[in-house]
N, C-alpha and C positions, 0 to 999 in steps of 0.2 A: 504494500500500500504506500502511496506517495503523499507527501505533505505539500500542500499548496498554501502559500502565505496570503491571507485574506486582505486585499488592498495593500499588499506588502506586509511587512512585520509591523502591523498597525497598533499593537499594544505598546511598542517602544518608539515609534516614529509617526509623524503625521500621515494619515492614510492616503493612499494613491499618489504619493509623491516619490520623486527619485530617491530621497533619503530612505523611504520605507522599502523600496524595492532593493536598494543596495543593502539595507539591513537584512532583508530576507535571504539574500545570497550569503551574507556573513553568518547567518544563523542556521545554515544548512538546509534550507527549504529545497524541495525538488522542483518547485515551480511557484508561480504567483497567480493570484486571481486579481483582476482589476475591472473597473467600470469605464465604459467609453460612451461618449455622446459627441455631437457636433456643436461647435459654437457658431456664432453668427457669421464669422468670416470663413467658415467651412472646415477649419482644422478639426481633426479627431483629438479630443481632449480627454484626459483620464481624470474622471470626477464622478462621485456617486450621486451627489445631490443636484436636483434641478436648479435650486437657488442656493446662494452662498451664505445664507444667514448663519447656519450652524458652523460652517467651516471657517468663515472669515468675518462674520458680523456684518455682511453686506447684503443688501436686497437686490443683488444682481442675479438675473436669470441667465444661466450658462448659454442656453440656445439663443438668447437675444443679445449676447455680449461678444464683441470681436476679440480675437485672441490677444492683440496688443494690449488691450485693457484688462482682460481676464488674467493675464500673467502678472499683473501688478498686485493682485489680491494675495494677502498673506494667509495661507491656509494651515499654517503651523502654530503660530502664537495663540490663537483663540482656543486651540485644543491642548495647550500646555506644553508645546514643544518649541524648538527654535523656528524662526521664520522659514517658510517654504512656499513654493508656488505650484500651480496646476500645470503638469507637464503635458506635452503632446504624446500621442501613442508612439510616434517614431522615436522619441527620446528614450522611452522605456526600453524599446527593443535594442537601441544602441548601447544602453547601459548593461543589460542582462547578458550573461554568458551565452554563447551560441549553443543552441540545443536545449536551453532551459524551457520547460513547458510554461505556456501562458494561457490561462483561461480568461478569455475576453468576454465580459458580459455586456451585451447591448442594452443600454439604459434608455428605454422608451416605453411610455405608458399609453401612447395614443395610436390611432390607426395609421396616421401619416408619420413616418419616422424621419422625415426631412432628409432623406438620402443617407441615413446612418448605415443601414445594412449594406447598401451598394458600396459606400466608401470603405467600410471595413473589409468587405469581400475583395474589392479591387486591391487594397493594400496588401492583404495576405497573399493574393495570387502574384502580384507584381514583385513582391519580395521573396517569393518562394518559401513561405513559412508554414506550409501545410502540415509538416511533420511535428511542429512544436506548438501549434495553436489549436485550441478547442473553444469554439464560440458558443456561448449560452445566452439565454434570455428568458424572462418571465413572459414576454410578449410573443405569442405563437405566430403572429403575422410577420414579425422580423425573421423568425426561423424559417417560415415558409418562403419568404423572399430570398433568404440565403440559399435554401435548397434549390430554388428555381434558377438563380443566377450563378451560383457557385457550388455545384453539387459535390465537388471534391473536398470542400472544407468540412472538417469535423464539426458537428454541432450537437448541443445537448439542451434538454428542456429543464429549466428551473421550475421546481414544483412549489407552489405557494401553499403552505399549510392552512391558510385562512380561506382558500377558495375550494370550489367543488372538485373532489377527486375524480368524479365521473367525467366532468367536462374536460379536465386536464388529460385524462386517459383517452378521451375521444380525439384530442389533438395529437397525441403522441406518435401515431403512425406517420404524420406529416412533419413533425418537428424534431423528434429525438432520434436522429439517425444513429448516434454513437453512445449517448449517455443520458442519464437522468440525474438531477441535482436536487435531492430532497434535504429538508432540515433534519437534523439528527433526531429530533423528537418523533419524526414520522417513520423512522427506520426500524420497523418490526421485523422479526425473522421471516414472516410470511411475505411481506412486501419486498424485502431484499431478495428472497428466493424467486419471486415472480419477475422482478426486474431482470435478474441475471438470466432467468430462463428465456427471456425475450432477446438476450444477447447484448443488453446494455451494460456499460460500465457505470458505476455508481460513485458520484462525487458528492460528499456529504458536507453540509455547512451548518453552523460555524462551530467547530469543535476545539475547545481549549482545555479539555480534561483528559488526562492520560488514560484513565480507566475507560472512559467512553470511547476513546480512539481505539483501544484494544478490542472492545466489544464490536465495533464496526469492522475492524480488520478481520475478526473471526467470522463475521457475517458476510464477508466478501467484498467490502467496499474497495474500490480502486484508488480513491483519493479522499483525504480529509482536508477541508479548508479551514485554516486556523489563524487567529490573530497572533498566536505565540508559537511560531515554528520551533524555536530553540527549546522551549520548555517541553513541547510535545515530543520532540525527538528524544530528549533526555529522560522524561518521565514515562513516556508511553512504551518504550522498548519496541518501536515500530520497525518492521522490516520493509524491504522493497520487493515488488513482484514484477 
C-alpha cells in the first residue's frame, strides 16, 4: 500500500503549496494528492478552496482572479505557517521527483467546468505523464469529459459519504475506470471486497492513524491519503505493493 500526502504534508506545511509538496518528499511519501482549478487568466492552479477566505483572509474567488494577482495572496501565514503562495500545476511537477505519483483532483462543483478537464487532460498528454498521474473528482461530469477526450489517462471516482451511494454507483461505470476514492469511514470489508472484485484500486482518504492504515492495508487498499506521511510511515508499519 502506498502513502499519498494529502495536499502535500499538510499537517506540517501550508496545504497545496510547494513547501508542502517538498515536505512530502522529505517525509517519505510515495506520492501526493492535490487540488486543481483554473483561475481567471487560464492557468491551472493548485488550490482546494473556491474562495481564499480560509487560506488567506481574502474574499477573492480563484476562478475570477488572474494569476498575477492570485500569486500575491499569502496562503501560509493565516494557517500558522511561514508565508507561501498558490502554485501553478506545472511548478509542482517541476519540483517533484520524476516518477512520483500525483493524484490530481479536479475541483469543480458545477456542470460547466470552464475548461478545467480539457486543460488538465491536455497537460498530462503533452507532458507524457500518464504513468504517474491519477485524476479524480467528486464531479462525475468532469470524469466523463476526461474519459471522452483523454481515455488513456487514469481516472478515479471520489465517493462522497454524504451523498447517495446508489447514485454514485450508477455513475461508476462511466467515471471510475481505475479506482474509487472513499472516506475511511465508508471502508467496510464488504464494500472493499466489492470494489476490488470490480477491478478497482482503492485510494482511501484522509487517514492519519497508524492502526486505521493497517486495517485498510489488510482490506486491500492500494493507497492511503494522509496529512502526516512521516508519522504514518513510522507508526503504521506500512508496506509497498
